[in-house]
Backbone as ProteinMPNN parsed JSONL, in Angstrom:
{"seq_chain_A": "XXXXXXXXXXXXXXXXXXXXXXXXXXXXXXXXXXXXXXXXXXXXXXXXXXXXXXXXXXXXXXXXXXXXXXXXXXXXXXXXXXXXXXXXXX", "coords_chain_A": {"N_chain_A": [[185.869, 65.361, 218.381], [184.335, 64.173, 220.388], [181.819, 65.12, 219.734], [181.3, 63.739, 217.343], [181.157, 61.12, 218.281], [178.903, 61.346, 219.886], [176.964, 61.902, 217.914], [177.11, 59.506, 216.443], [176.29, 57.573, 218.353], [173.69, 58.541, 218.888], [172.545, 58.307, 216.351], [172.621, 55.495, 216.004], [170.945, 54.654, 218.131], [168.62, 55.916, 217.277], [167.935, 54.6, 214.902], [167.483, 51.995, 215.686], [164.917, 50.939, 215.922], [164.137, 50.734, 213.355], [164.448, 48.244, 211.803], [162.276, 46.75, 212.87], [160.113, 48.362, 212.156], [160.266, 48.219, 209.355], [159.861, 45.455, 208.967], [157.259, 45.159, 210.028], [155.85, 46.85, 208.319], [156.204, 45.525, 205.851], [155.117, 42.905, 206.294], [152.656, 43.419, 207.349], [151.838, 42.621, 209.848], [151.367, 42.697, 213.324], [151.037, 41.427, 215.66], [152.903, 40.386, 217.473], [153.967, 42.58, 218.69], [154.14, 44.248, 221.713], [151.705, 46.114, 223.229], [151.784, 47.649, 225.611], [154.546, 47.874, 226.032], [155.264, 49.376, 223.728], [153.812, 51.738, 224.198], [154.904, 52.622, 226.659], [157.561, 52.996, 225.872], [157.205, 54.998, 223.938], [156.146, 57.118, 225.532], [158.293, 57.448, 227.29], [160.218, 58.412, 225.509], [159.0, 60.855, 224.767], [158.85, 62.262, 227.254], [161.573, 62.362, 227.981], [162.678, 63.779, 225.827], [161.325, 66.202, 226.184], [162.415, 66.987, 228.67], [165.156, 67.297, 227.975], [165.034, 69.355, 226.036], [163.922, 71.449, 227.571], [165.888, 71.778, 229.595], [168.083, 72.429, 227.983], [167.16, 74.815, 226.89], [166.98, 76.427, 229.202], [169.67, 76.507, 229.919], [170.845, 77.56, 227.748], [172.013, 75.989, 225.683], [172.458, 73.515, 223.079], [171.603, 70.252, 222.225], [171.866, 68.725, 219.618], [172.307, 66.076, 218.506], [170.864, 64.493, 220.334], [168.274, 65.527, 220.065], [167.728, 64.748, 217.433], [167.803, 61.925, 217.744], [165.634, 61.375, 219.584], [163.398, 62.538, 218.302], [163.342, 61.167, 215.822], [162.989, 58.554, 216.766], [160.458, 58.876, 217.928], [158.916, 59.243, 215.636], [159.197, 56.725, 214.357], [158.132, 55.058, 216.354], [155.541, 56.056, 216.459], [154.527, 55.106, 214.051], [154.675, 52.318, 214.594], [152.871, 52.083, 216.742], [150.537, 52.904, 215.452], [150.392, 50.843, 213.521], [150.067, 48.642, 215.178], [147.42, 48.741, 215.933], [146.08, 48.985, 213.51], [146.752, 46.677, 212.021], [145.971, 44.531, 213.583], [144.998, 41.187, 214.344], [141.886, 39.471, 213.884]], "CA_chain_A": [[185.735, 63.917, 218.426], [183.217, 63.862, 221.261], [180.597, 65.413, 218.972], [181.097, 62.628, 216.407], [180.72, 59.957, 219.06], [177.514, 61.638, 220.251], [176.128, 61.718, 216.72], [177.088, 58.081, 216.117], [175.422, 56.92, 219.326], [172.306, 58.983, 218.669], [172.089, 57.695, 215.103], [172.367, 54.073, 216.231], [169.733, 54.552, 218.933], [167.479, 56.376, 216.493], [167.548, 53.645, 213.86], [167.343, 50.63, 216.19], [163.549, 50.475, 215.702], [163.892, 50.665, 211.912], [164.165, 46.884, 211.319], [160.925, 46.357, 213.256], [159.186, 49.135, 211.324], [160.314, 47.647, 208.004], [159.203, 44.148, 208.997], [155.826, 45.369, 210.238], [155.314, 47.432, 207.094], [156.193, 44.498, 204.801], [154.25, 41.76, 206.601], [151.357, 43.906, 207.837], [151.54, 41.874, 211.069], [151.861, 43.382, 214.51], [150.567, 40.678, 216.83], [153.984, 40.159, 218.431], [154.348, 43.831, 219.34], [153.429, 44.435, 222.965], [151.147, 47.47, 223.281], [152.276, 48.359, 226.788], [155.939, 48.186, 225.746], [155.306, 50.476, 222.767], [153.305, 52.943, 224.846], [155.891, 53.072, 227.636], [158.716, 53.478, 225.107], [156.793, 56.27, 223.344], [156.062, 58.136, 226.586], [159.657, 57.683, 227.744], [160.849, 59.289, 224.515], [158.379, 62.189, 224.871], [159.252, 62.931, 228.492], [163.003, 62.636, 227.953], [162.884, 64.879, 224.884], [160.849, 67.409, 226.865], [163.418, 67.336, 229.673], [166.37, 67.776, 227.308], [164.748, 70.653, 225.417], [163.754, 72.456, 228.628], [167.199, 72.019, 230.205], [168.899, 73.147, 227.006], [166.636, 76.181, 226.803], [167.362, 77.14, 230.418], [171.128, 76.646, 229.974], [171.255, 78.146, 226.478], [172.83, 75.066, 224.891], [171.661, 72.651, 222.205], [172.107, 68.89, 222.028], [171.225, 68.307, 218.375], [172.248, 64.616, 218.333], [169.776, 63.948, 221.15], [167.012, 65.909, 219.432], [167.56, 63.843, 216.29], [167.504, 60.594, 218.254], [164.301, 61.276, 220.168], [162.375, 62.853, 217.305], [163.282, 60.064, 214.869], [162.364, 57.438, 217.471], [159.027, 59.158, 218.06], [158.292, 58.981, 214.333], [159.138, 55.275, 214.17], [157.189, 54.51, 217.324], [154.189, 56.445, 216.042], [154.105, 54.127, 213.048], [154.453, 51.014, 215.221], [151.608, 52.16, 217.486], [149.483, 52.904, 214.435], [150.327, 49.507, 212.928], [149.577, 47.699, 216.189], [145.953, 48.75, 215.929], [145.578, 48.817, 212.153], [146.977, 45.327, 211.509], [145.691, 43.464, 214.551], [144.177, 40.092, 213.814], [140.529, 39.432, 214.424]], "C_chain_A": [[184.527, 63.503, 219.26], [181.881, 64.079, 220.549], [180.275, 64.286, 217.999], [180.608, 61.372, 217.121], [179.269, 60.139, 219.485], [176.566, 61.424, 219.084], [176.018, 60.243, 216.355], [176.164, 57.328, 217.063], [173.961, 57.283, 219.122], [171.734, 58.379, 217.396], [171.747, 56.22, 215.313], [171.12, 53.855, 217.083], [168.493, 54.918, 218.118], [167.01, 55.325, 215.504], [167.328, 52.225, 214.389], [165.921, 50.094, 216.02], [163.246, 50.283, 214.215], [163.674, 49.245, 211.391], [162.758, 46.405, 211.673], [159.881, 47.095, 212.423], [159.128, 48.547, 209.923], [159.592, 46.308, 207.969], [157.694, 44.295, 209.153], [155.177, 45.935, 208.981], [155.193, 46.372, 205.994], [155.171, 43.404, 205.065], [152.835, 42.161, 206.98], [150.886, 43.085, 209.039], [152.143, 42.611, 212.252], [151.469, 42.665, 215.793], [151.654, 40.503, 217.891], [154.469, 41.437, 219.108], [153.504, 44.028, 220.589], [152.989, 45.904, 223.085], [151.689, 48.274, 224.45], [153.74, 48.756, 226.605], [156.034, 49.39, 224.809], [154.865, 51.789, 223.404], [154.315, 53.495, 225.855], [157.127, 53.63, 226.942], [158.408, 54.86, 224.533], [156.782, 57.38, 224.403], [157.441, 58.453, 227.161], [160.405, 58.615, 226.809], [160.316, 60.716, 224.628], [158.893, 62.925, 226.101], [160.741, 63.263, 228.506], [163.329, 63.769, 226.987], [162.46, 66.196, 225.52], [161.891, 67.899, 227.868], [164.666, 67.94, 229.026], [166.152, 69.168, 226.71], [164.628, 71.74, 226.484], [165.09, 72.786, 229.294], [168.113, 72.804, 229.263], [168.455, 74.598, 226.878], [167.089, 77.002, 228.012], [168.861, 77.41, 230.479], [171.72, 77.214, 228.691], [172.285, 77.292, 225.723], [171.903, 74.208, 224.043], [172.364, 71.309, 222.046], [171.431, 68.302, 220.786], [171.238, 66.804, 218.148], [171.107, 63.986, 219.137], [168.415, 64.308, 220.562], [166.71, 64.971, 218.264], [167.129, 62.47, 216.76], [166.049, 60.497, 218.71], [163.197, 61.574, 219.155], [162.237, 61.726, 216.292], [162.633, 58.838, 215.513], [160.859, 57.654, 217.633], [158.288, 58.917, 216.75], [158.141, 57.484, 214.097], [158.126, 54.636, 215.114], [155.748, 54.876, 216.995], [153.666, 55.475, 214.998], [153.813, 52.78, 213.693], [153.16, 51.003, 216.045], [150.416, 52.163, 216.536], [149.296, 51.502, 213.867], [149.77, 48.49, 213.895], [148.06, 47.628, 216.162], [145.37, 48.576, 214.531], [145.671, 47.37, 211.68], [146.661, 44.214, 212.494], [144.757, 42.427, 213.945], [142.852, 40.024, 214.549], [140.347, 38.43, 215.523]], "O_chain_A": [[183.786, 62.595, 218.884], [180.934, 63.316, 220.739], [179.113, 63.914, 217.842], [179.746, 60.654, 216.615], [178.489, 59.187, 219.448], [175.495, 60.838, 219.241], [174.937, 59.778, 215.993], [175.341, 56.528, 216.618], [173.091, 56.415, 219.179], [170.569, 57.983, 217.363], [170.706, 55.749, 214.853], [170.322, 52.964, 216.791], [167.442, 54.293, 218.261], [165.807, 55.173, 215.288], [167.014, 51.331, 213.604], [165.744, 48.876, 215.977], [162.205, 49.728, 213.863], [162.766, 49.052, 210.583], [162.115, 45.73, 210.87], [158.874, 46.507, 212.029], [158.042, 48.394, 209.363], [158.807, 46.045, 207.058], [156.934, 43.612, 208.466], [154.07, 45.536, 208.621], [154.188, 46.33, 205.284], [154.435, 43.013, 204.159], [151.919, 41.34, 206.936], [149.687, 42.878, 209.228], [153.277, 43.088, 212.196], [151.558, 43.232, 216.882], [151.352, 40.476, 219.084], [155.302, 41.374, 220.013], [152.276, 43.98, 220.52], [153.818, 46.814, 223.044], [152.018, 49.45, 224.298], [154.132, 49.86, 226.984], [156.799, 50.319, 225.068], [155.477, 52.831, 223.173], [154.552, 54.702, 225.897], [157.682, 54.636, 227.385], [159.225, 55.777, 224.62], [157.346, 58.454, 224.189], [157.724, 59.607, 227.484], [161.136, 59.501, 227.253], [161.088, 61.674, 224.59], [159.323, 64.075, 226.008], [161.133, 64.326, 228.987], [164.161, 64.625, 227.29], [163.167, 67.197, 225.403], [162.209, 69.087, 227.909], [165.169, 68.97, 229.475], [166.994, 70.053, 226.865], [165.172, 72.832, 226.32], [165.388, 73.956, 229.531], [168.823, 73.718, 229.683], [169.284, 75.501, 226.77], [167.531, 78.141, 227.861], [169.285, 78.428, 231.027], [172.937, 77.337, 228.557], [173.28, 77.798, 225.204], [170.694, 74.183, 224.272], [173.562, 71.246, 221.769], [170.526, 67.475, 220.901], [170.252, 66.278, 217.632], [170.461, 63.049, 218.669], [167.502, 63.482, 220.563], [165.596, 64.468, 218.123], [166.177, 61.905, 216.221], [165.317, 59.618, 218.256], [162.16, 60.912, 219.166], [161.116, 61.361, 215.935], [161.822, 58.16, 214.882], [160.077, 56.714, 217.488], [157.155, 58.437, 216.756], [157.077, 57.025, 213.683], [157.352, 53.77, 214.707], [154.836, 54.083, 217.231], [152.506, 55.067, 215.046], [152.801, 52.155, 213.374], [152.435, 50.009, 216.039], [149.409, 51.503, 216.789], [148.167, 51.026, 213.746], [149.071, 47.564, 213.483], [147.484, 46.557, 216.351], [144.261, 48.061, 214.392], [144.763, 46.884, 211.006], [147.043, 43.066, 212.268], [143.864, 42.737, 213.156], [142.728, 40.467, 215.691], [139.248, 38.299, 216.063]]}, "name": "protein", "num_of_chains": 1, "seq": "XXXXXXXXXXXXXXXXXXXXXXXXXXXXXXXXXXXXXXXXXXXXXXXXXXXXXXXXXXXXXXXXXXXXXXXXXXXXXXXXXXXXXXXXXX"}
């Protein structure tokens, strides 16, 4: 049961940026996205994923729901960072 709750929480966290990605992709507008927020979020995801992977490696365990969450978020955030600079207004 605990594993299912972990997967559910990780899935919800992973997809929470999806509505913003879809809206940005459809409208090709990114002016309302704050660059510093996106960068800090991205770096937070990278550092936390690094920490989890290193701790899991040292303790010989795997937290697959967390890996999914952080990797999926990094993909979504990569698009938002790309869009922030590609679709900026003149």
